[in-house]
C-alpha angles and dihedrals in degrees: 000000000000123000137187116206140170123192127188112234134187091256098045137285116337108200128189120217088200138358122184140154128230109183101305097342127097124189120205120192109199125209103227094185087089089065100237120195129193119185097190142001095258093059093044092046091058089064091049089049090054090052092048092048089062089063100040093129090052092048092052087067091061114113093212127067089224124072115198116214117198111199114201120191132159095229099048107023116223126341126179131215126190114214116201106214093195101048093031089227133131121231109208112224098171134067117318089242130033128198127185118196115216109249123240095251 
């Protein structure tokens, strides 16, 4: 399945170029032209949670209790979050802080 999704965030509009699920894995491609900024994993995780909540019915079909979210962005490379479907919590598997530099365009 392929999805297109836009979610308002505290620091502007975070848009995904693509969001799809493969078993219990979701890949999110972020558009860094917006100049997103996340000071810490809790703040960033809230955006991921809002994305995941849009696909709650899809996620209930996952066989695993963990959903892995691969975040691809040109400025930072790939980061991975683990989302616990039972506890509704995000396990941060990337750096403790994340900074995106606004692109030139």
